[in-house]
NUVEX-760496 format. One record per residue: residue number from 1; z, x, y of N, C-alpha, C, O, CB in turn. Coordinates in nm, 3 decimals. Atoms other than C-alpha are relative to their C-alpha. Glycine has a CB too. Layout:
// NUVEX-760496
+-----+---------+---------+---------+---------+---------+---------+---------+---------+---------+---------+---------+---------+---------+---------+---------+
! pos !     n_w !     n_u !     n_v !    ca_w !    ca_u !    ca_v !     c_w !     c_u !     c_v !     o_w !     o_u !     o_v !    cb_w !    cb_u !    cb_v !
+-----+---------+---------+---------+---------+---------+---------+---------+---------+---------+---------+---------+---------+---------+---------+---------+
! NUM !       Z !       X !       Y !       Z !       X !       Y !       Z !       X !       Y !       Z !       X !       Y !       Z !       X !       Y !
...
+-----+---------+---------+---------+---------+---------+---------+---------+---------+---------+---------+---------+---------+---------+---------+---------+
//
This chain:
// NUVEX-760496
+-----+---------+---------+---------+---------+---------+---------+---------+---------+---------+---------+---------+---------+---------+---------+---------+
! pos !     n_w !     n_u !     n_v !    ca_w !    ca_u !    ca_v !     c_w !     c_u !     c_v !     o_w !     o_u !     o_v !    cb_w !    cb_u !    cb_v !
+-----+---------+---------+---------+---------+---------+---------+---------+---------+---------+---------+---------+---------+---------+---------+---------+
!   1 !   0.088 !   0.089 !   0.077 !  -8.262 !  -0.504 !  13.105 !   0.078 !  -0.129 !  -0.026 !   0.198 !  -0.128 !  -0.055 !  -0.048 !   0.068 !  -0.136 !
!   2 !  -0.046 !   0.127 !   0.014 !  -8.215 !  -0.877 !  13.076 !  -0.078 !  -0.075 !  -0.107 !  -0.201 !  -0.070 !  -0.113 !  -0.004 !  -0.066 !   0.128 !
!   3 !   0.064 !   0.082 !   0.107 !  -8.281 !  -1.105 !  12.778 !  -0.004 !  -0.145 !   0.048 !   0.103 !  -0.201 !   0.074 !   0.078 !   0.011 !  -0.140 !
!   4 !   0.008 !   0.136 !  -0.047 !  -8.405 !  -1.446 !  12.887 !   0.015 !  -0.099 !  -0.112 !   0.011 !  -0.066 !  -0.230 !  -0.130 !  -0.022 !   0.071 !
!   5 !  -0.010 !   0.105 !   0.105 !  -8.363 !  -1.779 !  12.713 !  -0.107 !  -0.004 !  -0.092 !  -0.088 !  -0.035 !  -0.210 !   0.009 !  -0.128 !   0.055 !
!   6 !   0.128 !   0.008 !   0.085 !  -8.725 !  -1.758 !  12.588 !  -0.003 !   0.117 !  -0.097 !  -0.099 !   0.125 !  -0.173 !  -0.134 !   0.001 !   0.091 !
!   7 !  -0.004 !  -0.112 !   0.090 !  -8.634 !  -1.442 !  12.397 !  -0.068 !   0.133 !   0.054 !  -0.059 !   0.240 !  -0.006 !  -0.068 !  -0.043 !  -0.129 !
!   8 !   0.062 !  -0.116 !  -0.063 !  -8.830 !  -1.209 !  12.629 !   0.100 !   0.096 !   0.065 !   0.210 !   0.055 !   0.102 !  -0.098 !  -0.047 !   0.103 !
!   9 !  -0.079 !  -0.095 !  -0.066 !  -8.688 !  -0.895 !  12.773 !  -0.080 !   0.046 !   0.123 !  -0.200 !   0.070 !   0.109 !   0.037 !   0.116 !  -0.094 !
!  10 !   0.066 !  -0.040 !  -0.121 !  -8.778 !  -0.796 !  13.130 !   0.099 !   0.080 !   0.088 !   0.218 !   0.049 !   0.089 !  -0.056 !  -0.124 !   0.075 !
!  11 !  -0.081 !  -0.070 !  -0.096 !  -8.645 !  -0.546 !  13.387 !  -0.011 !  -0.073 !   0.130 !  -0.118 !  -0.123 !   0.165 !  -0.042 !   0.146 !   0.014 !
!  12 !   0.003 !   0.056 !  -0.138 !  -8.550 !  -0.683 !  13.726 !  -0.073 !   0.103 !   0.089 !  -0.034 !   0.219 !   0.089 !   0.150 !  -0.029 !   0.055 !
!  13 !   0.078 !  -0.088 !  -0.080 !  -8.794 !  -0.527 !  13.962 !   0.088 !   0.067 !   0.105 !   0.153 !   0.001 !   0.187 !  -0.115 !  -0.075 !   0.064 !
!  14 !  -0.079 !  -0.082 !  -0.106 !  -8.625 !  -0.250 !  14.168 !   0.144 !  -0.028 !   0.002 !   0.204 !   0.009 !   0.103 !  -0.052 !  -0.026 !   0.140 !
!  15 !  -0.139 !   0.037 !  -0.004 !  -8.273 !  -0.377 !  14.076 !   0.084 !   0.121 !   0.019 !   0.166 !   0.123 !   0.111 !   0.042 !  -0.073 !  -0.123 !
!  16 !  -0.092 !  -0.110 !  -0.015 !  -8.112 !  -0.043 !  14.029 !  -0.081 !   0.129 !   0.050 !  -0.024 !   0.238 !   0.063 !   0.076 !   0.027 !  -0.141 !
!  17 !   0.081 !  -0.108 !  -0.034 !  -8.400 !   0.178 !  14.138 !   0.049 !   0.065 !   0.141 !   0.052 !   0.187 !   0.160 !  -0.148 !  -0.051 !   0.004 !
!  18 !  -0.047 !  -0.047 !  -0.131 !  -8.271 !   0.204 !  14.495 !   0.145 !  -0.034 !   0.017 !   0.184 !  -0.142 !  -0.027 !  -0.083 !  -0.059 !   0.114 !
!  19 !  -0.134 !   0.024 !  -0.023 !  -7.911 !   0.225 !  14.595 !   0.036 !  -0.091 !   0.108 !   0.149 !  -0.140 !   0.115 !   0.060 !   0.116 !   0.021 !
!  20 !  -0.027 !   0.082 !  -0.117 !  -7.943 !   0.024 !  14.909 !  -0.101 !  -0.108 !   0.015 !  -0.212 !  -0.089 !  -0.035 !   0.003 !   0.083 !   0.125 !
!  21 !   0.084 !   0.098 !  -0.029 !  -8.101 !  -0.295 !  15.017 !   0.006 !  -0.043 !   0.148 !   0.117 !  -0.047 !   0.202 !   0.026 !  -0.106 !  -0.088 !
!  22 !   0.004 !   0.036 !  -0.136 !  -8.207 !  -0.406 !  15.370 !  -0.062 !  -0.131 !   0.031 !  -0.162 !  -0.169 !  -0.030 !  -0.067 !   0.099 !   0.070 !
!  23 !   0.056 !   0.132 !  -0.046 !  -8.269 !  -0.737 !  15.536 !  -0.143 !   0.017 !   0.056 !  -0.161 !   0.101 !   0.144 !   0.092 !  -0.063 !   0.112 !
!  24 !   0.141 !  -0.009 !  -0.041 !  -8.649 !  -0.780 !  15.590 !  -0.017 !  -0.053 !   0.139 !  -0.120 !  -0.022 !   0.199 !  -0.091 !  -0.077 !  -0.096 !
!  25 !   0.011 !   0.049 !  -0.133 !  -8.585 !  -0.960 !  15.922 !   0.076 !   0.079 !   0.100 !   0.022 !   0.125 !   0.200 !   0.042 !  -0.137 !   0.005 !
!  26 !  -0.093 !  -0.073 !  -0.092 !  -8.288 !  -0.791 !  16.087 !   0.017 !   0.146 !  -0.021 !   0.075 !   0.216 !   0.062 !   0.131 !  -0.058 !  -0.007 !
!  27 !  -0.013 !  -0.138 !   0.045 !  -8.311 !  -0.457 !  15.903 !   0.142 !   0.043 !  -0.008 !   0.173 !   0.160 !   0.013 !  -0.073 !   0.092 !   0.090 !
!  28 !  -0.145 !  -0.044 !   0.026 !  -7.934 !  -0.466 !  15.837 !   0.017 !   0.018 !  -0.148 !  -0.052 !  -0.040 !  -0.232 !   0.109 !  -0.108 !   0.054 !
!  29 !  -0.030 !  -0.025 !   0.142 !  -7.791 !  -0.338 !  15.522 !   0.062 !  -0.119 !  -0.071 !   0.150 !  -0.187 !  -0.018 !   0.094 !   0.118 !  -0.013 !
!  30 !  -0.057 !   0.117 !   0.080 !  -7.722 !  -0.600 !  15.247 !   0.086 !   0.044 !  -0.108 !   0.073 !   0.156 !  -0.157 !  -0.109 !  -0.085 !  -0.061 !
!  31 !  -0.090 !  -0.032 !   0.117 !  -7.455 !  -0.608 !  14.983 !  -0.083 !  -0.001 !  -0.125 !  -0.152 !  -0.099 !  -0.152 !   0.121 !  -0.104 !  -0.014 !
!  32 !   0.077 !  -0.016 !   0.110 !  -7.609 !  -0.480 !  14.668 !   0.029 !  -0.109 !  -0.109 !  -0.065 !  -0.157 !  -0.173 !   0.021 !   0.135 !  -0.050 !
!  33 !  -0.026 !   0.099 !   0.106 !  -7.432 !  -0.723 !  14.432 !  -0.047 !  -0.135 !   0.040 !  -0.091 !  -0.210 !  -0.048 !   0.146 !  -0.005 !  -0.034 !
!  34 !   0.057 !   0.125 !  -0.050 !  -7.531 !  -1.023 !  14.646 !  -0.154 !  -0.002 !  -0.017 !  -0.213 !  -0.105 !  -0.052 !   0.038 !  -0.020 !   0.150 !
!  35 !   0.146 !  -0.009 !   0.016 !  -7.892 !  -0.901 !  14.639 !  -0.036 !  -0.016 !  -0.151 !  -0.126 !  -0.093 !  -0.187 !  -0.055 !   0.139 !   0.058 !
!  36 !   0.031 !   0.008 !   0.146 !  -7.890 !  -0.854 !  14.257 !   0.023 !  -0.143 !  -0.054 !  -0.051 !  -0.190 !  -0.140 !   0.089 !   0.103 !  -0.082 !
!  37 !  -0.029 !   0.143 !   0.040 !  -7.732 !  -1.211 !  14.217 !  -0.118 !  -0.089 !   0.049 !  -0.165 !  -0.173 !  -0.028 !   0.141 !  -0.052 !   0.064 !
!  38 !   0.103 !   0.080 !  -0.054 !  -8.002 !  -1.362 !  14.446 !  -0.131 !   0.027 !  -0.076 !  -0.206 !  -0.066 !  -0.103 !  -0.014 !   0.027 !   0.147 !
!  39 !   0.127 !  -0.031 !   0.064 !  -8.286 !  -1.180 !  14.273 !   0.004 !  -0.062 !  -0.146 !  -0.094 !  -0.124 !  -0.188 !  -0.024 !   0.161 !  -0.003 !
!  40 !  -0.020 !   0.059 !   0.131 !  -8.155 !  -1.286 !  13.925 !  -0.022 !  -0.159 !   0.009 !  -0.084 !  -0.219 !  -0.079 !   0.149 !   0.037 !  -0.052 !
!  41 !   0.016 !   0.138 !  -0.015 !  -8.140 !  -1.646 !  14.060 !  -0.161 !  -0.034 !   0.016 !  -0.217 !  -0.125 !  -0.045 !   0.089 !  -0.047 !   0.126 !
!  42 !   0.151 !   0.016 !  -0.023 !  -8.508 !  -1.618 !  14.179 !  -0.083 !   0.021 !  -0.133 !  -0.175 !  -0.057 !  -0.161 !  -0.050 !   0.108 !   0.111 !
!  43 !   0.075 !  -0.026 !   0.122 !  -8.635 !  -1.476 !  13.851 !   0.029 !  -0.102 !  -0.100 !  -0.061 !  -0.136 !  -0.177 !   0.031 !   0.134 !  -0.056 !
!  44 !  -0.036 !   0.115 !   0.083 !  -8.449 !  -1.747 !  13.659 !  -0.076 !  -0.118 !   0.029 !  -0.121 !  -0.186 !  -0.063 !   0.139 !  -0.031 !   0.013 !
!  45 !   0.074 !   0.115 !  -0.047 !  -8.618 !  -2.013 !  13.867 !  -0.155 !   0.019 !  -0.038 !  -0.221 !  -0.077 !  -0.077 !   0.022 !  -0.018 !   0.159 !
!  46 !   0.135 !  -0.035 !   0.034 !  -8.961 !  -1.836 !  13.807 !  -0.030 !  -0.031 !  -0.146 !  -0.134 !  -0.088 !  -0.180 !  -0.025 !   0.146 !   0.029 !
!  47 !   0.019 !   0.028 !   0.137 !  -8.907 !  -1.854 !  13.432 !   0.017 !  -0.152 !  -0.036 !  -0.056 !  -0.206 !  -0.120 !   0.094 !   0.083 !  -0.077 !
!  48 !  -0.031 !   0.139 !   0.020 !  -8.765 !  -2.207 !  13.439 !  -0.117 !  -0.089 !   0.034 !  -0.149 !  -0.183 !  -0.039 !   0.120 !  -0.039 !   0.081 !
!  49 !   0.117 !   0.079 !  -0.043 !  -9.065 !  -2.344 !  13.630 !  -0.130 !   0.046 !  -0.057 !  -0.234 !  -0.011 !  -0.023 !  -0.011 !   0.001 !   0.146 !
!  50 !   0.120 !  -0.053 !   0.067 !  -9.317 !  -2.142 !  13.419 !  -0.111 !   0.026 !   0.113 !  -0.222 !  -0.028 !   0.109 !  -0.053 !  -0.106 !  -0.115 !
!  51 !   0.091 !  -0.039 !  -0.111 !  -9.484 !  -2.001 !  13.730 !  -0.120 !   0.082 !  -0.052 !  -0.229 !   0.074 !   0.004 !   0.078 !   0.082 !   0.107 !
!  52 !   0.105 !  -0.076 !   0.046 !  -9.687 !  -1.761 !  13.522 !   0.015 !   0.013 !  -0.150 !   0.117 !  -0.026 !  -0.207 !  -0.004 !   0.130 !   0.069 !
!  53 !  -0.007 !  -0.044 !   0.142 !  -9.769 !  -1.647 !  13.165 !  -0.018 !   0.133 !  -0.003 !  -0.110 !   0.182 !   0.063 !  -0.097 !  -0.062 !  -0.089 !
!  54 !   0.013 !  -0.140 !   0.014 !  -9.720 !  -1.300 !  13.078 !  -0.107 !   0.039 !  -0.103 !  -0.102 !  -0.004 !  -0.218 !   0.131 !   0.058 !  -0.036 !
!  55 !   0.103 !  -0.029 !   0.085 ! -10.031 !  -1.147 !  12.933 !  -0.024 !   0.154 !   0.022 !   0.030 !   0.206 !   0.119 !  -0.125 !  -0.091 !   0.028 !
!  56 !   0.028 !  -0.126 !  -0.013 ! -10.162 !  -0.792 !  12.883 !  -0.083 !   0.033 !   0.133 !  -0.171 !  -0.046 !   0.167 !  -0.066 !   0.037 !  -0.119 !
!  57 !   0.071 !  -0.034 !  -0.126 ! -10.295 !  -0.625 !  13.207 !  -0.151 !   0.004 !  -0.026 !  -0.231 !  -0.032 !   0.061 !   0.049 !   0.139 !   0.056 !
!  58 !   0.144 !  -0.012 !   0.030 ! -10.629 !  -0.564 !  13.032 !  -0.063 !  -0.136 !   0.006 !  -0.180 !  -0.148 !   0.044 !  -0.024 !   0.063 !  -0.138 !
!  59 !   0.060 !   0.139 !  -0.001 ! -10.678 !  -0.942 !  13.001 !  -0.035 !  -0.033 !   0.140 !  -0.139 !  -0.095 !   0.161 !   0.099 !  -0.110 !  -0.058 !
!  60 !   0.029 !   0.036 !  -0.142 ! -10.663 !  -0.975 !  13.384 !  -0.136 !   0.072 !   0.037 !  -0.228 !   0.010 !   0.091 !   0.126 !   0.047 !   0.101 !
!  61 !   0.117 !  -0.076 !  -0.031 ! -10.924 !  -0.698 !  13.421 !  -0.126 !  -0.062 !  -0.062 !  -0.229 !  -0.077 !   0.004 !   0.018 !   0.141 !  -0.047 !
!  62 !   0.108 !   0.062 !   0.077 ! -11.145 !  -0.859 !  13.147 !  -0.046 !  -0.130 !   0.057 !  -0.167 !  -0.151 !   0.064 !   0.042 !  -0.021 !  -0.138 !
!  63 !   0.035 !   0.134 !  -0.047 ! -11.139 !  -1.211 !  13.290 !  -0.045 !  -0.007 !   0.143 !  -0.132 !  -0.087 !   0.179 !   0.114 !  -0.088 !  -0.017 !
!  64 !   0.022 !   0.016 !  -0.146 ! -11.145 !  -1.146 !  13.665 !  -0.073 !   0.122 !   0.056 !  -0.134 !   0.115 !   0.163 !   0.138 !  -0.021 !   0.075 !
!  65 !   0.057 !  -0.124 !  -0.054 ! -11.270 !  -0.790 !  13.704 !   0.078 !   0.063 !   0.110 !   0.030 !   0.152 !   0.180 !  -0.135 !  -0.023 !   0.047 !
!  66 !  -0.090 !  -0.052 !  -0.105 ! -10.979 !  -0.722 !  13.935 !   0.136 !   0.029 !  -0.062 !   0.167 !  -0.011 !  -0.174 !   0.015 !  -0.100 !   0.118 !
!  67 !  -0.138 !  -0.042 !   0.052 ! -10.625 !  -0.576 !  13.902 !   0.092 !  -0.129 !   0.024 !   0.057 !  -0.220 !   0.099 !   0.062 !   0.142 !   0.084 !
!  68 !  -0.088 !   0.108 !  -0.022 ! -10.331 !  -0.813 !  13.881 !   0.054 !   0.002 !   0.135 !   0.058 !   0.107 !   0.197 !   0.106 !  -0.001 !  -0.095 !
!  69 !  -0.058 !   0.012 !  -0.123 ! -10.173 !  -0.945 !  14.193 !   0.131 !   0.074 !   0.006 !   0.219 !   0.048 !  -0.076 !   0.015 !  -0.139 !   0.033 !
!  70 !  -0.126 !  -0.066 !  -0.020 !  -9.899 !  -0.710 !  14.315 !   0.105 !  -0.095 !   0.068 !   0.072 !  -0.188 !   0.142 !  -0.022 !   0.127 !   0.083 !
!  71 !  -0.102 !   0.085 !  -0.066 !  -9.564 !  -0.856 !  14.417 !   0.106 !   0.095 !   0.067 !   0.114 !   0.214 !   0.036 !   0.070 !  -0.100 !  -0.108 !
!  72 !  -0.105 !  -0.072 !  -0.065 !  -9.277 !  -0.748 !  14.638 !   0.115 !  -0.093 !   0.025 !   0.097 !  -0.215 !   0.026 !  -0.048 !   0.063 !   0.130 !
!  73 !  -0.118 !   0.079 !  -0.034 !  -8.926 !  -0.865 !  14.716 !   0.022 !  -0.009 !   0.149 !   0.014 !   0.091 !   0.221 !   0.120 !   0.058 !  -0.065 !
!  74 !  -0.043 !   0.027 !  -0.139 !  -8.830 !  -1.027 !  15.051 !   0.143 !  -0.032 !  -0.011 !   0.178 !  -0.130 !  -0.078 !  -0.082 !  -0.117 !   0.070 !
!  75 !  -0.145 !   0.019 !   0.006 !  -8.451 !  -1.000 !  15.096 !   0.045 !  -0.035 !   0.136 !   0.019 !   0.043 !   0.229 !   0.074 !   0.125 !  -0.054 !
!  76 !  -0.060 !   0.031 !  -0.127 !  -8.277 !  -1.182 !  15.380 !   0.141 !  -0.055 !  -0.010 !   0.182 !  -0.105 !  -0.115 !  -0.084 !  -0.096 !   0.071 !
!  77 !  -0.131 !   0.054 !  -0.010 !  -7.930 !  -1.282 !  15.491 !  -0.005 !  -0.126 !   0.083 !  -0.029 !  -0.118 !   0.203 !   0.097 !   0.102 !   0.059 !
!  78 !   0.008 !   0.126 !  -0.074 !  -7.921 !  -1.647 !  15.590 !   0.130 !  -0.033 !   0.058 !   0.141 !  -0.130 !   0.133 !  -0.046 !  -0.113 !  -0.087 !
!  79 !  -0.138 !   0.019 !  -0.065 !  -7.552 !  -1.622 !  15.684 !   0.013 !   0.098 !   0.121 !  -0.078 !   0.125 !   0.199 !   0.122 !   0.027 !  -0.108 !
!  80 !  -0.029 !  -0.105 !  -0.106 !  -7.388 !  -1.371 !  15.915 !   0.068 !   0.117 !  -0.058 !   0.086 !   0.124 !  -0.180 !   0.087 !  -0.054 !   0.115 !
!  81 !  -0.050 !  -0.125 !   0.058 !  -7.231 !  -1.036 !  15.884 !   0.127 !  -0.012 !  -0.082 !   0.153 !   0.065 !  -0.174 !   0.023 !   0.096 !   0.108 !
!  82 !  -0.125 !   0.022 !   0.078 !  -6.902 !  -1.169 !  15.761 !  -0.024 !  -0.087 !  -0.125 !   0.027 !  -0.055 !  -0.232 !   0.109 !  -0.067 !   0.089 !
!  83 !   0.024 !   0.092 !   0.114 !  -7.024 !  -1.452 !  15.535 !  -0.148 !   0.011 !  -0.036 !  -0.229 !  -0.069 !   0.010 !   0.040 !  -0.152 !   0.035 !
!  84 !   0.146 !  -0.022 !   0.037 !  -7.353 !  -1.322 !  15.382 !  -0.036 !  -0.108 !  -0.098 !   0.040 !  -0.148 !  -0.187 !  -0.027 !   0.147 !  -0.065 !
!  85 !   0.070 !   0.097 !   0.090 !  -7.582 !  -1.573 !  15.218 !  -0.132 !   0.062 !  -0.026 !  -0.227 !   0.033 !   0.047 !  -0.015 !  -0.146 !   0.062 !
!  86 !   0.119 !  -0.073 !   0.027 !  -7.845 !  -1.355 !  15.067 !  -0.102 !  -0.079 !  -0.079 !  -0.067 !  -0.136 !  -0.182 !   0.034 !   0.121 !  -0.071 !
!  87 !   0.105 !   0.070 !   0.064 !  -8.172 !  -1.509 !  14.966 !  -0.114 !   0.099 !  -0.033 !  -0.152 !   0.176 !   0.055 !  -0.048 !  -0.115 !   0.088 !
!  88 !   0.102 !  -0.096 !   0.040 !  -8.443 !  -1.313 !  14.771 !  -0.120 !  -0.083 !  -0.054 !  -0.105 !  -0.176 !  -0.133 !   0.057 !   0.104 !  -0.110 !
!  89 !   0.127 !   0.064 !   0.051 !  -8.804 !  -1.423 !  14.711 !  -0.100 !   0.103 !  -0.047 !  -0.123 !   0.205 !   0.018 !  -0.066 !  -0.086 !   0.110 !
!  90 !   0.110 !  -0.087 !   0.052 !  -9.071 !  -1.259 !  14.501 !  -0.127 !  -0.059 !   0.054 !  -0.158 !  -0.176 !   0.030 !  -0.003 !   0.009 !  -0.162 !
!  91 !   0.117 !   0.048 !  -0.071 !  -9.389 !  -1.285 !  14.701 !  -0.132 !   0.089 !  -0.052 !  -0.121 !   0.205 !  -0.091 !   0.027 !   0.015 !   0.167 !
!  92 !   0.116 !  -0.076 !   0.032 !  -9.754 !  -1.187 !  14.621 !  -0.043 !   0.083 !   0.112 !  -0.019 !   0.044 !   0.226 !  -0.109 !  -0.085 !  -0.042 !
!  93 !   0.044 !  -0.086 !  -0.096 !  -9.906 !  -0.902 !  14.809 !  -0.152 !   0.009 !   0.013 !  -0.223 !  -0.012 !  -0.085 !   0.056 !   0.126 !  -0.027 !
!  94 !   0.136 !  -0.030 !  -0.017 ! -10.245 !  -0.835 !  14.953 !  -0.107 !  -0.107 !  -0.046 !  -0.197 !  -0.085 !  -0.126 !  -0.022 !   0.122 !  -0.070 !
!  95 !   0.100 !   0.109 !   0.039 ! -10.428 !  -1.166 !  14.928 !  -0.123 !   0.007 !   0.102 !  -0.228 !  -0.052 !   0.076 !   0.073 !  -0.154 !   0.005 !
!  96 !   0.113 !  -0.006 !  -0.095 ! -10.648 !  -1.082 !  15.235 !  -0.120 !   0.076 !  -0.065 !  -0.109 !   0.193 !  -0.100 !   0.046 !   0.072 !   0.134 !
!  97 !   0.120 !  -0.060 !   0.065 ! -10.995 !  -1.011 !  15.093 !  -0.096 !   0.051 !   0.105 !  -0.201 !   0.107 !   0.072 !  -0.071 !  -0.101 !  -0.091 !
!  98 !   0.086 !  -0.043 !  -0.114 ! -11.142 !  -0.937 !  15.439 !  -0.112 !  -0.100 !   0.026 !  -0.190 !  -0.077 !   0.118 !  -0.061 !   0.141 !  -0.027 !
!  99 !   0.091 !   0.106 !  -0.023 ! -11.359 !  -1.246 !  15.416 !   0.054 !  -0.104 !   0.099 !   0.173 !  -0.133 !   0.095 !  -0.033 !  -0.063 !  -0.128 !
! 100 !  -0.046 !   0.101 !  -0.092 ! -11.342 !  -1.507 !  15.694 !  -0.079 !  -0.127 !  -0.036 !  -0.192 !  -0.121 !  -0.083 !  -0.021 !   0.045 !   0.152 !
! 101 !   0.063 !   0.122 !   0.037 ! -11.422 !  -1.868 !  15.643 !  -0.027 !  -0.084 !   0.124 !  -0.082 !  -0.194 !   0.114 !   0.085 !  -0.076 !  -0.100 !
+-----+---------+---------+---------+---------+---------+---------+---------+---------+---------+---------+---------+---------+---------+---------+---------+
//
């Protein structure tokens, strides 16, 4: 559990839920500490830039008639096997509505 500068408390998604992390491009195992550090950096930036406002899930259903957008982590090593430079991004899932324009 992390307490942010704005006083909120949030869990880092999947931070300790799984014991191993894998590169989404090369499928190689990543250093857990480097992944946790990179995810913390990403979440800090999300809060700093006020990407979203946290509201009750019911408010999403009431206003849009749909569920909130799900997210997932993309973890990659921009370095090499010796000098890892892990980058993590939180991305939205399932934007395809099946409609074509």
